[in-house]
N, C-alpha and C positions, 0 to 999 in steps of 0.2 A: 454379719453378712447383709442382713436386711438394711442396716444403716448405710453400708457401702453401695447397695443397689439404689437406695433412695438418692444418695449424693450423685451417683452416675446419671440417674434419670433427670434430676434437677439440672445438672450441667448440660446434658444433652438438650433439654428444653431451652435453657438460656442461650445456648449456642445457636439453636434454630431461630430463636427470636431475634438475635443480633443479625444473623444472615438475612432474615426477612426485612429488617430495617434498612440495611444497606443495599439490598438488591433493587436496582432501578426499575421503575414501571415504564417499560419501553413502549413508545408510541410508534407503531409501524405505518400509520397513515401519513403519506407524504404531505398531504394538504395541511396537516396539523403540526408539521415540524417548524422549528423556529428559524426565521430568516436572520441573516447576518454574516459577518466575516468570521471565519474559523481558521484555527491553527492546528497543525498536526500534534497529536499526543505521541511524542516519540517513544515513550515507554510502552505504548500499545499499538505498535505498527510493525509490519513485516513487509519486505520487498524481496520477492523471489524471481529468479530467471530460470528458464528451462531451454535446453538445446539438445538435439539428437546427437548420439555419438555412435559412429560406425554403422548406423542404421539398425543397431541392436538394442539400444537403451536410451533413456532420457537422462541427461546430466543436469542436476539441480544445484544451484548455488544461491547466494543471497547477498544483499548489500545491507550492512549494519547501520550506515549513517546516511540519512536522507531527511529532507524537510519538505513540507508542502503547505499550501494555503488554499482555502476554498471560500468563495463568495457564493452565497446560496439564498434563494428566495423561492419558496414553493409556489408563490403566486406569479412568479415571473422566471420560470426555470430556464428560459432561453437566454437569460442574462447571467447565468451561473458561470463562474470562472474557476479554473483549477490550474495551479502552477506547482511544479515540483522540481527539486534539485537533488541529484544523487552524488555523493562523494565516491569517486571511483576507487580510491585506495582502501575503502571500507569493504571491498570484496571479501567474502567469506566462503571458502570452498574446502576448508579443512585439509589443506595441502600447501604448506608454505612454499615449497619449490615451484609448484605449478603456478601459484599466485605471483611469485616473482617473475616468471616467464610471461604471464598474462599482462603484467603491468608494462612490458616492454613495447618497443616501437611497432612490432608486427601485429600486436593485438590492441590492447587498450591505449597504449602510448600515454600513460597516465601523467608523466612529467610535463607534457605539453598540453594535455586536455584533462585536467583533474576532475572535471564535473560533467555530468550529462543533465540537460535542462529540458523540461517540458513546459509549454505554455499553451493553454487552450485558446482557441479562436472562436469556437461556437459549440453549442450543445443542442441535441434534439432528444425528445422523449421516444422511447421504444415501446415500453409497456409497463404500467404500474410504476414501480420504483426503479426501473431500469432506464438508463440513458446512455447516449454515446457522445462523448466529448471529442470534437475534432481539434487538432492542435499541431504544433510543431515541436519535434524532438531535435535538439542540437546536441551533437556528440561528435568528437574527434574532428571539429572544425567544419562539420557538415550539418545543414538543417534540412529535415525532410518532414513532410506531413504524416501523421499517424492517427489512428483512431483508438480511443480508450473506452471500453465498454464498462460502465460503472453501475453499481447498485447502491442505493441508499437503504441501509438495513433498519433504520429507525432512529429515534432520538429519545433522550431521557435526561433528567437531572442526575448528575453523578455526585453522590454524597462524598465520595473519596476525594474528588478534586474541587468540589463546590462549583462546578461549571456545567452548563448544559452541553451535552455531548451527542454527536452524530456518529452512527456506525456506517462504515463505508468499505466497499471492496471493488476492485477493478482488475480488468485483464486487457492486455494489448499485445501486439506482435509486430515485428519489423524484420527486414532483411539486413543482417549485419554488413553484407557487402555494399549496401547503399551508403554506408558510413566509412568505407575504405578499409573494413576489416574482413578480408576474404581468405585469410590463411586457412588452408586445409579444407576448404569447401570441395566436395560434399562429404568428406569423411566426418567432419564436424559440421552439423547442420547450418545452413544459412539463416533459417528463420529462428529468431529468438522470441520466446514467449515470456511475457512479464506478468506476474500476479502480485497484487498488493492487498493487504488487509489492514485496516486502520480505524482509529477513532480520532475525530476532530473535535476540538474544544472551542466553544463560542468565546470570541474575544470580549 
């Protein structure tokens, strides 16, 4: 029994040591983050949308396929650029029948407009690591300005990828009716909230 306990303790120690070795030393100070061009780590990224339903609840879904790029320099944050592309048919709502309906002409009209695209036009600092990206959202053949509230969570060398990585989260909202999708307003809310949580890898 004592031998078994010793082996278990040794295994636990070795596992803890391994975890310590691969856990990144995250630098939260914006001024010390590395400048450069970054690409989305698609395996560590989530994109959610939220919309009210009947005034009773919030319906939550996600898009599983999207890409983004970031140009970032902590010494010249006003020059930062953020671009993103969402594949509309990657909608994930855990309801195949509803998804088929939403892909149709009255809703996403995915066959004619397979992507939604965001391109930043400017950025301003709000507080600390929080920023607002102004940009254009193009969707369903319409382009409208929107604001993206972003937070840089820090940066670290990622031993798992071998690349320097930035942690990033953002929120935005827009009126779907502005893009020609006004079916069932107000039973289904007009305002759509977007949330994204992601890691960006330095190119």
